[in-house]
Structures are given as structure tokens and as C-alpha cells.
All heavy atoms as a GROMACS GRO file, in nm:
protein
  586
    1LEU      N    1  -1.292   1.628   0.978
    1LEU     CA    2  -1.173   1.562   1.030
    1LEU      C    3  -1.148   1.610   1.172
    1LEU      O    4  -1.155   1.730   1.198
    1LEU     CB    5  -1.054   1.592   0.940
    1LEU     CG    6  -0.918   1.538   0.988
    1LEU    CD1    7  -0.916   1.388   0.984
    1LEU    CD2    8  -0.807   1.594   0.904
    2TYR      N    9  -1.123   1.518   1.260
    2TYR     CA   10  -1.091   1.550   1.398
    2TYR      C   11  -0.948   1.501   1.423
    2TYR      O   12  -0.911   1.393   1.374
    2TYR     CB   13  -1.186   1.478   1.494
    2TYR     CG   14  -1.329   1.507   1.464
    2TYR    CD1   15  -1.404   1.418   1.386
    2TYR    CD2   16  -1.390   1.623   1.511
    2TYR    CE1   17  -1.536   1.445   1.359
    2TYR    CE2   18  -1.521   1.650   1.484
    2TYR     CZ   19  -1.596   1.561   1.408
    2TYR     OH   20  -1.726   1.585   1.376
    3GLN      N   21  -0.869   1.577   1.496
    3GLN     CA   22  -0.728   1.536   1.517
    3GLN      C   23  -0.681   1.576   1.652
    3GLN      O   24  -0.715   1.683   1.704
    3GLN     CB   25  -0.640   1.594   1.410
    3GLN     CG   26  -0.498   1.550   1.420
    3GLN     CD   27  -0.415   1.584   1.298
    3GLN    OE1   28  -0.463   1.574   1.186
    3GLN    NE2   29  -0.289   1.622   1.318
    4ILE      N   30  -0.596   1.490   1.713
    4ILE     CA   31  -0.531   1.518   1.839
    4ILE      C   32  -0.381   1.508   1.818
    4ILE      O   33  -0.332   1.416   1.755
    4ILE     CB   34  -0.574   1.413   1.946
    4ILE    CG1   35  -0.722   1.420   1.975
    4ILE    CG2   36  -0.493   1.432   2.072
    4ILE    CD1   37  -0.773   1.309   2.060
    5ASP      N   38  -0.311   1.610   1.862
    5ASP     CA   39  -0.164   1.615   1.852
    5ASP      C   40  -0.106   1.626   1.989
    5ASP      O   41  -0.161   1.692   2.078
    5ASP     CB   42  -0.118   1.738   1.774
    5ASP     CG   43  -0.156   1.735   1.628
    5ASP    OD1   44  -0.268   1.692   1.600
    5ASP    OD2   45  -0.078   1.777   1.543
    6ALA      N   46   0.009   1.564   2.011
    6ALA     CA   47   0.086   1.577   2.135
    6ALA      C   48   0.234   1.573   2.098
    6ALA      O   49   0.275   1.497   2.010
    6ALA     CB   50   0.052   1.466   2.234
    7GLY      N   51   0.314   1.655   2.166
    7GLY     CA   52   0.452   1.657   2.130
    7GLY      C   53   0.539   1.714   2.241
    7GLY      O   54   0.489   1.762   2.344
    8ALA      N   55   0.669   1.707   2.216
    8ALA     CA   56   0.768   1.762   2.311
    8ALA      C   57   0.880   1.828   2.230
    8ALA      O   58   0.910   1.786   2.121
    8ALA     CB   59   0.823   1.652   2.398
    9ALA      N   60   0.937   1.933   2.286
    9ALA     CA   61   1.049   2.002   2.224
    9ALA      C   62   1.164   2.013   2.322
    9ALA      O   63   1.144   2.021   2.446
    9ALA     CB   64   1.003   2.141   2.181
   10TRP      N   65   1.285   2.010   2.270
   10TRP     CA   66   1.404   2.023   2.350
   10TRP      C   67   1.498   2.117   2.277
   10TRP      O   68   1.509   2.114   2.155
   10TRP     CB   69   1.472   1.884   2.360
   10TRP     CG   70   1.608   1.887   2.420
   10TRP    CD1   71   1.640   1.891   2.553
   10TRP    CD2   72   1.735   1.888   2.348
   10TRP    NE1   73   1.778   1.893   2.567
   10TRP    CE2   74   1.836   1.891   2.441
   10TRP    CE3   75   1.767   1.885   2.212
   10TRP    CZ2   76   1.972   1.895   2.409
   10TRP    CZ3   77   1.900   1.890   2.176
   10TRP    CH2   78   1.998   1.892   2.275
   11ALA      N   79   1.564   2.205   2.354
   11ALA     CA   80   1.660   2.300   2.300
   11ALA      C   81   1.777   2.317   2.394
   11ALA      O   82   1.756   2.322   2.518
   11ALA     CB   83   1.591   2.434   2.269
   12ALA      N   84   1.896   2.324   2.339
   12ALA     CA   85   2.018   2.352   2.418
   12ALA      C   86   2.119   2.418   2.324
   12ALA      O   87   2.162   2.356   2.226
   12ALA     CB   88   2.073   2.220   2.475
   13GLY      N   89   2.153   2.539   2.359
   13GLY     CA   90   2.250   2.610   2.277
   13GLY      C   91   2.204   2.627   2.133
   13GLY      O   92   2.099   2.679   2.103
   14ARG      N   93   2.285   2.573   2.041
   14ARG     CA   94   2.251   2.584   1.899
   14ARG      C   95   2.169   2.464   1.845
   14ARG      O   96   2.144   2.454   1.727
   14ARG     CB   97   2.373   2.602   1.810
   14ARG     CG   98   2.500   2.565   1.867
   14ARG     CD   99   2.618   2.587   1.780
   14ARG     NE  100   2.682   2.459   1.754
   14ARG     CZ  101   2.735   2.424   1.641
   14ARG    NH1  102   2.737   2.506   1.542
   14ARG    NH2  103   2.789   2.307   1.626
   15TYR      N  104   2.126   2.376   1.935
   15TYR     CA  105   2.054   2.255   1.894
   15TYR      C  106   1.907   2.261   1.938
   15TYR      O  107   1.879   2.314   2.043
   15TYR     CB  108   2.116   2.130   1.953
   15TYR     CG  109   2.260   2.115   1.914
   15TYR    CD1  110   2.361   2.155   2.002
   15TYR    CD2  111   2.295   2.058   1.794
   15TYR    CE1  112   2.494   2.141   1.966
   15TYR    CE2  113   2.427   2.044   1.757
   15TYR     CZ  114   2.531   2.089   1.845
   15TYR     OH  115   2.660   2.073   1.805
   16ARG      N  116   1.819   2.203   1.854
   16ARG     CA  117   1.676   2.197   1.884
   16ARG      C  118   1.622   2.071   1.825
   16ARG      O  119   1.655   2.032   1.714
   16ARG     CB  120   1.605   2.320   1.829
   16ARG     CG  121   1.459   2.325   1.855
   16ARG     CD  122   1.398   2.456   1.805
   16ARG     NE  123   1.256   2.453   1.807
   16ARG     CZ  124   1.179   2.464   1.916
   16ARG    NH1  125   1.233   2.480   2.034
   16ARG    NH2  126   1.049   2.461   1.908
   17ALA      N  127   1.530   2.007   1.899
   17ALA     CA  128   1.463   1.886   1.845
   17ALA      C  129   1.318   1.885   1.891
   17ALA      O  130   1.286   1.934   1.999
   17ALA     CB  131   1.534   1.761   1.897
   18GLU      N  132   1.232   1.827   1.807
   18GLU     CA  133   1.090   1.815   1.840
   18GLU      C  134   1.040   1.674   1.799
   18GLU      O  135   1.079   1.624   1.695
   18GLU     CB  136   1.007   1.920   1.766
   18GLU     CG  137   1.034   2.060   1.805
   18GLU     CD  138   0.944   2.158   1.730
   18GLU    OE1  139   0.832   2.117   1.684
   18GLU    OE2  140   0.984   2.273   1.715
   19LEU      N  141   0.953   1.619   1.880
   19LEU     CA  142   0.891   1.493   1.849
   19LEU      C  143   0.739   1.511   1.870
   19LEU      O  144   0.697   1.555   1.976
   19LEU     CB  145   0.941   1.380   1.939
   19LEU     CG  146   0.885   1.242   1.913
   19LEU    CD1  147   0.921   1.192   1.775
   19LEU    CD2  148   0.930   1.144   2.018
   20THR      N  149   0.660   1.480   1.767
   20THR     CA  150   0.516   1.500   1.774
   20THR      C  151   0.443   1.374   1.726
   20THR      O  152   0.486   1.310   1.632
   20THR     CB  153   0.472   1.618   1.682
   20THR    OG1  154   0.546   1.734   1.720
   20THR    CG2  155   0.325   1.647   1.696
   21GLY      N  156   0.338   1.339   1.793
   21GLY     CA  157   0.252   1.232   1.750
   21GLY      C  158   0.114   1.282   1.724
   21GLY      O  159   0.070   1.380   1.786
   22PHE      N  160   0.040   1.221   1.631
   22PHE     CA  161  -0.092   1.265   1.602
   22PHE      C  162  -0.183   1.145   1.571
   22PHE      O  163  -0.137   1.039   1.529
   22PHE     CB  164  -0.094   1.363   1.486
   22PHE     CG  165  -0.044   1.308   1.356
   22PHE    CD1  166  -0.129   1.247   1.268
   22PHE    CD2  167   0.091   1.320   1.326
   22PHE    CE1  168  -0.078   1.197   1.148
   22PHE    CE2  169   0.140   1.270   1.206
   22PHE     CZ  170   0.055   1.207   1.118
   23TYR      N  171  -0.312   1.166   1.597
   23TYR     CA  172  -0.413   1.067   1.572
   23TYR      C  173  -0.534   1.142   1.518
   23TYR      O  174  -0.584   1.234   1.583
   23TYR     CB  175  -0.450   0.991   1.700
   23TYR     CG  176  -0.556   0.886   1.682
   23TYR    CD1  177  -0.520   0.756   1.641
   23TYR    CD2  178  -0.689   0.914   1.705
   23TYR    CE1  179  -0.617   0.660   1.623
   23TYR    CE2  180  -0.786   0.818   1.687
   23TYR     CZ  181  -0.751   0.689   1.647
   23TYR     OH  182  -0.847   0.595   1.629
   24GLY      N  183  -0.582   1.108   1.399
   24GLY     CA  184  -0.695   1.176   1.341
   24GLY      C  185  -0.799   1.076   1.289
   24GLY      O  186  -0.768   0.964   1.254
   25TRP      N  187  -0.921   1.121   1.282
   25TRP     CA  188  -1.030   1.036   1.231
   25TRP      C  189  -1.131   1.126   1.157
   25TRP      O  190  -1.149   1.242   1.188
   25TRP     CB  191  -1.097   0.955   1.339
   25TRP     CG  192  -1.163   1.035   1.445
   25TRP    CD1  193  -1.300   1.064   1.455
   25TRP    CD2  194  -1.106   1.098   1.560
   25TRP    NE1  195  -1.323   1.139   1.564
   25TRP    CE2  196  -1.209   1.164   1.632
   25TRP    CE3  197  -0.974   1.109   1.608
   25TRP    CZ2  198  -1.183   1.237   1.747
   25TRP    CZ3  199  -0.950   1.181   1.724
   25TRP    CH2  200  -1.055   1.244   1.791
   26ALA      N  201  -1.194   1.066   1.058
   26ALA     CA  202  -1.292   1.139   0.977
   26ALA      C  203  -1.411   1.045   0.946
   26ALA      O  204  -1.391   0.930   0.915
   26ALA     CB  205  -1.228   1.187   0.850
   27ASP      N  206  -1.528   1.100   0.956
   27ASP     CA  207  -1.650   1.028   0.913
   27ASP      C  208  -1.677   1.060   0.768
   27ASP      O  209  -1.658   1.176   0.726
   27ASP     CB  210  -1.770   1.074   1.001
   27ASP     CG  211  -1.748   1.045   1.147
   27ASP    OD1  212  -1.674   0.951   1.181
   27ASP    OD2  213  -1.801   1.119   1.231
   28ASN      N  214  -1.719   0.963   0.694
   28ASN     CA  215  -1.750   0.984   0.551
   28ASN      C  216  -1.638   1.042   0.471
   28ASN      O  217  -1.655   1.130   0.390
   28ASN     CB  218  -1.877   1.071   0.537
   28ASN     CG  219  -2.000   1.003   0.586
   28ASN    OD1  220  -2.016   0.880   0.562
   28ASN    ND2  221  -2.086   1.073   0.656
   29TYR      N  222  -1.519   0.992   0.495
   29TYR     CA  223  -1.398   1.029   0.417
   29TYR      C  224  -1.415   0.979   0.276
   29TYR      O  225  -1.452   0.862   0.257
   29TYR     CB  226  -1.273   0.970   0.485
   29TYR     CG  227  -1.144   1.003   0.417
   29TYR    CD1  228  -1.083   1.127   0.431
   29TYR    CD2  229  -1.083   0.908   0.338
   29TYR    CE1  230  -0.968   1.154   0.370
   29TYR    CE2  231  -0.962   0.935   0.275
   29TYR     CZ  232  -0.902   1.059   0.294
   29TYR     OH  233  -0.784   1.089   0.232
   30ILE      N  234  -1.390   1.060   0.176
   30ILE     CA  235  -1.406   1.016   0.038
   30ILE      C  236  -1.275   0.958  -0.010
   30ILE      O  237  -1.173   1.025  -0.017
   30ILE     CB  238  -1.448   1.136  -0.052
   30ILE    CG1  239  -1.584   1.186  -0.005
   30ILE    CG2  240  -1.453   1.093  -0.198
   30ILE    CD1  241  -1.628   1.315  -0.074
   31LEU      N  242  -1.277   0.829  -0.036
   31LEU     CA  243  -1.162   0.753  -0.077
   31LEU      C  244  -1.169   0.721  -0.225
   31LEU      O  245  -1.259   0.646  -0.268
   31LEU     CB  246  -1.152   0.623   0.002
   31LEU     CG  247  -1.036   0.529  -0.032
   31LEU    CD1  248  -0.904   0.592   0.012
   31LEU    CD2  249  -1.055   0.397   0.041
   32PRO      N  250  -1.082   0.778  -0.308
   32PRO     CA  251  -1.085   0.747  -0.451
   32PRO      C  252  -1.044   0.597  -0.472
   32PRO      O  253  -0.948   0.550  -0.412
   32PRO     CB  254  -0.981   0.838  -0.514
   32PRO     CG  255  -0.947   0.941  -0.410
   32PRO     CD  256  -0.981   0.879  -0.278
   33VAL      N  257  -1.118   0.531  -0.556
   33VAL     CA  258  -1.086   0.390  -0.584
   33VAL      C  259  -1.094   0.367  -0.736
   33VAL      O  260  -1.157   0.440  -0.808
   33VAL     CB  261  -1.186   0.292  -0.514
   33VAL    CG1  262  -1.169   0.298  -0.364
   33VAL    CG2  263  -1.328   0.324  -0.552
   34ARG      N  264  -1.026   0.262  -0.776
   34ARG     CA  265  -1.028   0.224  -0.916
   34ARG      C  266  -1.102   0.094  -0.930
   34ARG      O  267  -1.069  -0.005  -0.867
   34ARG     CB  268  -0.882   0.209  -0.965
   34ARG     CG  269  -0.870   0.184  -1.110
   34ARG     CD  270  -0.725   0.183  -1.148
   34ARG     NE  271  -0.712   0.141  -1.286
   34ARG     CZ  272  -0.600   0.108  -1.342
   34ARG    NH1  273  -0.488   0.114  -1.275
   34ARG    NH2  274  -0.596   0.071  -1.467
   35ARG      N  275  -1.207   0.095  -1.006
   35ARG     CA  276  -1.289  -0.027  -1.029
   35ARG      C  277  -1.238  -0.099  -1.151
   35ARG      O  278  -1.220  -0.042  -1.257
   35ARG     CB  279  -1.432   0.012  -1.051
   35ARG     CG  280  -1.493   0.102  -0.945
   35ARG     CD  281  -1.536   0.023  -0.824
   35ARG     NE  282  -1.601   0.111  -0.731
   35ARG     CZ  283  -1.615   0.088  -0.604
   35ARG    NH1  284  -1.565  -0.022  -0.552
   35ARG    NH2  285  -1.675   0.171  -0.524
   36LEU      N  286  -1.208  -0.228  -1.132
   36LEU     CA  287  -1.159  -0.311  -1.244
   36LEU      C  288  -1.271  -0.406  -1.284
   36LEU      O  289  -1.343  -0.459  -1.202
   36LEU     CB  290  -1.035  -0.389  -1.199
   36LEU     CG  291  -0.917  -0.304  -1.153
   36LEU    CD1  292  -0.809  -0.395  -1.102
   36LEU    CD2  293  -0.868  -0.213  -1.261
   37GLY      N  294  -1.275  -0.432  -1.412
   37GLY     CA  295  -1.374  -0.531  -1.458
   37GLY      C  296  -1.429  -0.495  -1.592
   37GLY      O  297  -1.432  -0.376  -1.633
   38GLY      N  298  -1.473  -0.592  -1.662
   38GLY     CA  299  -1.530  -0.568  -1.794
   38GLY      C  300  -1.427  -0.522  -1.894
   38GLY      O  301  -1.307  -0.546  -1.875
   39ALA      N  302  -1.472  -0.450  -1.992
   39ALA     CA  303  -1.381  -0.403  -2.099
   39ALA      C  304  -1.313  -0.273  -2.058
   39ALA      O  305  -1.212  -0.236  -2.121
   39ALA     CB  306  -1.457  -0.383  -2.225
   40MET      N  307  -1.362  -0.201  -1.955
   40MET     CA  308  -1.306  -0.070  -1.922
   40MET      C  309  -1.284  -0.062  -1.769
   40MET      O  310  -1.360  -0.120  -1.694
   40MET     CB  311  -1.398   0.040  -1.967
   40MET     CG  312  -1.417   0.047  -2.118
   40MET     SD  313  -1.537   0.173  -2.168
   40MET     CE  314  -1.478   0.317  -2.088
   41ASP      N  315  -1.185   0.013  -1.729
   41ASP     CA  316  -1.166   0.044  -1.588
   41ASP      C  317  -1.243   0.170  -1.560
   41ASP      O  318  -1.265   0.253  -1.645
   41ASP     CB  319  -1.015   0.069  -1.558
   41ASP     CG  320  -0.933  -0.058  -1.574
   41ASP    OD1  321  -0.994  -0.169  -1.575
   41ASP    OD2  322  -0.811  -0.047  -1.578
   42ALA      N  323  -1.288   0.186  -1.437
   42ALA     CA  324  -1.365   0.305  -1.398
   42ALA      C  325  -1.305   0.365  -1.270
   42ALA      O  326  -1.245   0.293  -1.190
   42ALA     CB  327  -1.510   0.267  -1.378
   43ARG      N  328  -1.324   0.491  -1.253
   43ARG     CA  329  -1.284   0.559  -1.130
   43ARG      C  330  -1.412   0.590  -1.051
   43ARG      O  331  -1.513   0.629  -1.108
   43ARG     CB  332  -1.209   0.685  -1.158
   43ARG     CG  333  -1.075   0.658  -1.224
   43ARG     CD  334  -1.003   0.790  -1.249
   43ARG     NE  335  -0.887   0.765  -1.332
   43ARG     CZ  336  -0.765   0.752  -1.284
   43ARG    NH1  337  -0.744   0.762  -1.158
   43ARG    NH2  338  -0.662   0.731  -1.366
   44SER      N  339  -1.404   0.570  -0.922
   44SER     CA  340  -1.522   0.593  -0.837
   44SER      C  341  -1.472   0.640  -0.699
   44SER      O  342  -1.352   0.664  -0.681
   44SER     CB  343  -1.598   0.461  -0.824
   44SER     OG  344  -1.712   0.480  -0.747
   45ALA      N  345  -1.563   0.652  -0.604
   45ALA     CA  346  -1.528   0.692  -0.471
   45ALA      C  347  -1.614   0.616  -0.370
   45ALA      O  348  -1.732   0.589  -0.400
   45ALA     CB  349  -1.544   0.841  -0.452
   46ASP      N  350  -1.559   0.581  -0.258
   46ASP     CA  351  -1.632   0.524  -0.149
   46ASP      C  352  -1.625   0.616  -0.028
   46ASP      O  353  -1.524   0.678  -0.003
   46ASP     CB  354  -1.570   0.388  -0.108
   46ASP     CG  355  -1.600   0.279  -0.210
   46ASP    OD1  356  -1.690   0.293  -0.290
   46ASP    OD2  357  -1.528   0.175  -0.204
   47ASN      N  358  -1.732   0.623   0.045
   47ASN     CA  359  -1.733   0.697   0.171
   47ASN      C  360  -1.699   0.599   0.283
   47ASN      O  361  -1.767   0.498   0.300
   47ASN     CB  362  -1.868   0.760   0.200
   47ASN     CG  363  -1.889   0.882   0.112
   47ASN    OD1  364  -1.829   0.898   0.009
   47ASN    ND2  365  -1.980   0.966   0.158
   48VAL      N  366  -1.592   0.625   0.356
   48VAL     CA  367  -1.546   0.535   0.463
   48VAL      C  368  -1.519   0.616   0.588
   48VAL      O  369  -1.505   0.738   0.583
   48VAL     CB  370  -1.419   0.457   0.421
   48VAL    CG1  371  -1.446   0.370   0.299
   48VAL    CG2  372  -1.304   0.554   0.391
   49ASP      N  373  -1.514   0.549   0.698
   49ASP     CA  374  -1.469   0.612   0.824
   49ASP      C  375  -1.320   0.584   0.832
   49ASP      O  376  -1.273   0.472   0.831
   49ASP     CB  377  -1.539   0.549   0.944
   49ASP     CG  378  -1.690   0.582   0.946
   49ASP    OD1  379  -1.726   0.682   0.882
   49ASP    OD2  380  -1.763   0.508   1.008
   50ALA      N  381  -1.239   0.690   0.828
   50ALA     CA  382  -1.093   0.683   0.816
   50ALA      C  383  -1.023   0.718   0.946
   50ALA      O  384  -1.071   0.800   1.025
   50ALA     CB  385  -1.044   0.775   0.708
   51VAL      N  386  -0.909   0.650   0.971
   51VAL     CA  387  -0.823   0.677   1.085
   51VAL      C  388  -0.685   0.699   1.031
   51VAL      O  389  -0.634   0.620   0.949
   51VAL     CB  390  -0.822   0.561   1.186
   51VAL    CG1  391  -0.718   0.584   1.292
   51VAL    CG2  392  -0.959   0.545   1.248
   52ILE      N  393  -0.622   0.808   1.069
   52ILE     CA  394  -0.486   0.841   1.026
   52ILE      C  395  -0.404   0.874   1.151
   52ILE      O  396  -0.445   0.956   1.234
   52ILE     CB  397  -0.484   0.965   0.933
   52ILE    CG1  398  -0.572   0.936   0.809
   52ILE    CG2  399  -0.342   1.000   0.891
   52ILE    CD1  400  -0.598   1.059   0.722
   53TRP      N  401  -0.287   0.811   1.164
   53TRP     CA  402  -0.202   0.840   1.279
   53TRP      C  403  -0.058   0.838   1.235
   53TRP      O  404  -0.024   0.785   1.128
   53TRP     CB  405  -0.224   0.736   1.392
   53TRP     CG  406  -0.188   0.597   1.356
   53TRP    CD1  407  -0.267   0.502   1.298
   53TRP    CD2  408  -0.060   0.534   1.368
   53TRP    NE1  409  -0.200   0.388   1.274
   53TRP    CE2  410  -0.068   0.402   1.315
   53TRP    CE3  411   0.062   0.576   1.414
   53TRP    CZ2  412   0.037   0.318   1.314
   53TRP    CZ3  413   0.169   0.489   1.411
   53TRP    CH2  414   0.157   0.361   1.360
   54GLY      N  415   0.027   0.898   1.316
   54GLY     CA  416   0.170   0.902   1.280
   54GLY      C  417   0.255   0.979   1.378
   54GLY      O  418   0.202   1.030   1.479
   55VAL      N  419   0.382   0.985   1.346
   55VAL     CA  420   0.478   1.060   1.428
   55VAL      C  421   0.565   1.148   1.336
   55VAL      O  422   0.585   1.114   1.222
   55VAL     CB  423   0.567   0.964   1.513
   55VAL    CG1  424   0.489   0.895   1.617
   55VAL    CG2  425   0.640   0.867   1.425
   56GLU      N  426   0.611   1.256   1.391
   56GLU     CA  427   0.703   1.343   1.318
   56GLU      C  428   0.819   1.379   1.408
   56GLU      O  429   0.804   1.400   1.528
   56GLU     CB  430   0.629   1.474   1.278
   56GLU     CG  431   0.514   1.454   1.187
   56GLU     CD  432   0.436   1.578   1.161
   56GLU    OE1  433   0.455   1.681   1.229
   56GLU    OE2  434   0.347   1.576   1.072
   57PHE      N  435   0.940   1.389   1.350
   57PHE     CA  436   1.058   1.427   1.423
   57PHE      C  437   1.129   1.537   1.344
   57PHE      O  438   1.143   1.526   1.222
   57PHE     CB  439   1.152   1.307   1.442
   57PHE     CG  440   1.285   1.345   1.499
   57PHE    CD1  441   1.297   1.373   1.635
   57PHE    CD2  442   1.397   1.356   1.419
   57PHE    CE1  443   1.417   1.411   1.689
   57PHE    CE2  444   1.521   1.393   1.474
   57PHE     CZ  445   1.528   1.423   1.608
   58ALA      N  446   1.168   1.641   1.412
   58ALA     CA  447   1.245   1.749   1.348
   58ALA      C  448   1.361   1.787   1.436
   58ALA      O  449   1.351   1.789   1.558
   58ALA     CB  450   1.153   1.871   1.327
   59ALA      N  451   1.476   1.812   1.373
   59ALA     CA  452   1.596   1.854   1.446
   59ALA      C  453   1.662   1.968   1.368
   59ALA      O  454   1.653   1.975   1.245
   59ALA     CB  455   1.691   1.738   1.465
   60GLU      N  456   1.729   2.052   1.442
   60GLU     CA  457   1.792   2.171   1.382
   60GLU      C  458   1.921   2.203   1.454
   60GLU      O  459   1.929   2.188   1.577
   60GLU     CB  460   1.691   2.284   1.391
   60GLU     CG  461   1.746   2.422   1.366
   60GLU     CD  462   1.639   2.527   1.397
   60GLU    OE1  463   1.526   2.512   1.348
   60GLU    OE2  464   1.669   2.622   1.467
   61VAL      N  465   2.020   2.246   1.380
   61VAL     CA  466   2.144   2.295   1.442
   61VAL      C  467   2.177   2.428   1.374
   61VAL      O  468   2.171   2.445   1.253
   61VAL     CB  469   2.262   2.194   1.427
   61VAL    CG1  470   2.293   2.168   1.284
   61VAL    CG2  471   2.385   2.242   1.501
   62GLN      N  472   2.210   2.529   1.459
   62GLN     CA  473   2.242   2.658   1.408
   62GLN      C  474   2.390   2.659   1.365
   62GLN      O  475   2.478   2.624   1.445
   62GLN     CB  476   2.218   2.764   1.518
   62GLN     CG  477   2.234   2.908   1.471
   62GLN     CD  478   2.125   2.947   1.372
   62GLN    OE1  479   2.010   2.916   1.395
   62GLN    NE2  480   2.161   3.012   1.267
   63LEU      N  481   2.417   2.697   1.241
   63LEU     CA  482   2.549   2.702   1.187
   63LEU      C  483   2.600   2.846   1.187
   63LEU      O  484   2.519   2.937   1.204
   63LEU     CB  485   2.554   2.643   1.045
   63LEU     CG  486   2.505   2.501   1.032
   63LEU    CD1  487   2.494   2.460   0.888
   63LEU    CD2  488   2.595   2.406   1.106
   64PRO      N  489   2.728   2.872   1.163
   64PRO     CA  490   2.775   3.006   1.157
   64PRO      C  491   2.722   3.080   1.031
   64PRO      O  492   2.670   3.016   0.941
   64PRO     CB  493   2.929   2.994   1.151
   64PRO     CG  494   2.957   2.850   1.137
   64PRO     CD  495   2.832   2.771   1.154
   65ALA      N  496   2.739   3.208   1.030
   65ALA     CA  497   2.705   3.295   0.917
   65ALA      C  498   2.556   3.289   0.884
   65ALA      O  499   2.516   3.278   0.766
   65ALA     CB  500   2.788   3.262   0.794
   66HIS      N  501   2.469   3.292   0.984
   66HIS     CA  502   2.324   3.295   0.965
   66HIS      C  503   2.269   3.177   0.886
   66HIS      O  504   2.176   3.193   0.808
   66HIS     CB  505   2.283   3.427   0.898
   66HIS     CG  506   2.333   3.547   0.972
   66HIS    ND1  507   2.286   3.583   1.095
   66HIS    CD2  508   2.426   3.642   0.940
   66HIS    CE1  509   2.344   3.691   1.136
   66HIS    NE2  510   2.434   3.728   1.042
   67LEU      N  511   2.328   3.061   0.908
   67LEU     CA  512   2.280   2.939   0.840
   67LEU      C  513   2.235   2.839   0.947
   67LEU      O  514   2.282   2.845   1.058
   67LEU     CB  515   2.393   2.878   0.756
   67LEU     CG  516   2.447   2.960   0.642
   67LEU    CD1  517   2.569   2.891   0.582
   67LEU    CD2  518   2.343   2.983   0.538
   68LYS      N  519   2.149   2.750   0.904
   68LYS     CA  520   2.110   2.641   0.991
   68LYS      C  521   2.086   2.514   0.908
   68LYS      O  522   2.056   2.524   0.790
   68LYS     CB  523   1.985   2.674   1.074
   68LYS     CG  524   1.860   2.684   0.995
   68LYS     CD  525   1.742   2.710   1.088
   68LYS     CE  526   1.615   2.722   1.002
   68LYS     NZ  527   1.496   2.734   1.087
   69ALA      N  528   2.102   2.399   0.972
   69ALA     CA  529   2.073   2.270   0.906
   69ALA      C  530   1.953   2.208   0.972
   69ALA      O  531   1.942   2.210   1.096
   69ALA     CB  532   2.196   2.179   0.918
   70ASP      N  533   1.859   2.155   0.893
   70ASP     CA  534   1.738   2.096   0.940
   70ASP      C  535   1.727   1.954   0.889
   70ASP      O  536   1.770   1.924   0.778
   70ASP     CB  537   1.614   2.171   0.889
   70ASP     CG  538   1.596   2.309   0.953
   70ASP    OD1  539   1.624   2.324   1.069
   70ASP    OD2  540   1.557   2.397   0.878
   71VAL      N  541   1.662   1.867   0.970
   71VAL     CA  542   1.622   1.736   0.923
   71VAL      C  543   1.483   1.711   0.976
   71VAL      O  544   1.453   1.747   1.092
   71VAL     CB  545   1.719   1.626   0.967
   71VAL    CG1  546   1.726   1.613   1.118
   71VAL    CG2  547   1.686   1.495   0.906
   72VAL      N  548   1.396   1.657   0.890
   72VAL     CA  549   1.259   1.630   0.930
   72VAL      C  550   1.224   1.490   0.879
   72VAL      O  551   1.250   1.455   0.762
   72VAL     CB  552   1.161   1.732   0.869
   72VAL    CG1  553   1.017   1.697   0.904
   72VAL    CG2  554   1.193   1.872   0.916
   73MET      N  555   1.166   1.407   0.968
   73MET     CA  556   1.120   1.274   0.928
   73MET      C  557   0.978   1.259   0.976
   73MET      O  558   0.940   1.307   1.084
   73MET     CB  559   1.208   1.166   0.994
   73MET     CG  560   1.351   1.168   0.943
   73MET     SD  561   1.451   1.038   1.013
   73MET     CE  562   1.472   1.093   1.183
   74ALA      N  563   0.895   1.188   0.894
   74ALA     CA  564   0.756   1.168   0.932
   74ALA      C  565   0.714   1.029   0.889
   74ALA      O  566   0.759   0.975   0.788
   74ALA     CB  567   0.668   1.272   0.864
   75TYR      N  568   0.626   0.970   0.969
   75TYR     CA  569   0.568   0.841   0.937
   75TYR      C  570   0.419   0.852   0.963
   75TYR      O  571   0.373   0.894   1.066
   75TYR     CB  572   0.628   0.729   1.028
   75TYR     CG  573   0.559   0.596   1.004
   75TYR    CD1  574   0.598   0.516   0.897
   75TYR    CD2  575   0.457   0.554   1.086
   75TYR    CE1  576   0.537   0.396   0.873
   75TYR    CE2  577   0.397   0.430   1.065
   75TYR     CZ  578   0.437   0.352   0.956
   75TYR     OH  579   0.375   0.233   0.934
   76THR      N  580   0.338   0.820   0.859
   76THR     CA  581   0.195   0.826   0.867
   76THR      C  582   0.138   0.693   0.830
   76THR      O  583   0.179   0.630   0.735
   76THR     CB  584   0.138   0.935   0.773
   76THR    OG1  585   0.197   1.057   0.805
   76THR    CG2  586  -0.011   0.944   0.789
   0.00000   0.00000   0.00000
């Protein structure tokens, strides 16, 4: 698997946010598949060239009494 990541971070006082994007690719990725047909279903695998990309966002705010609140969202 090969992957490239790029991102940016911002912080001010008790607030922090990060945005990251990634793009990855793999040769001969093993993809589980379900074969249908006949009297029985079968499980098998195919070797494929795969591409995976997405973005991630994280934000944080520092609360009193050694607490913090986090939110994380990702799309792949």
C-alpha cells in the first residue's frame, strides 16, 4: 500500500482544528467477494488494483477542570 497525506492545523487559545486529505493505492489488493450461483453460495477473493481516498476533520476545545471536547469526522 502506498499513501500520500496532506493536511493543515489551526490553533488559537483553547481551540484546535485539523483537516487532512489522503490518497492511497495498492497493487494486488485482496478483495473478499461472495460468489452467488448454483445450490450454494461461496466465498472467494479477487486481486485488484485498489484506490482509496478521503478527508478527515478533527476539532477540539479545552474545557475547565482538565477536560476537553473532541469531534472527529471522516469520509473515505
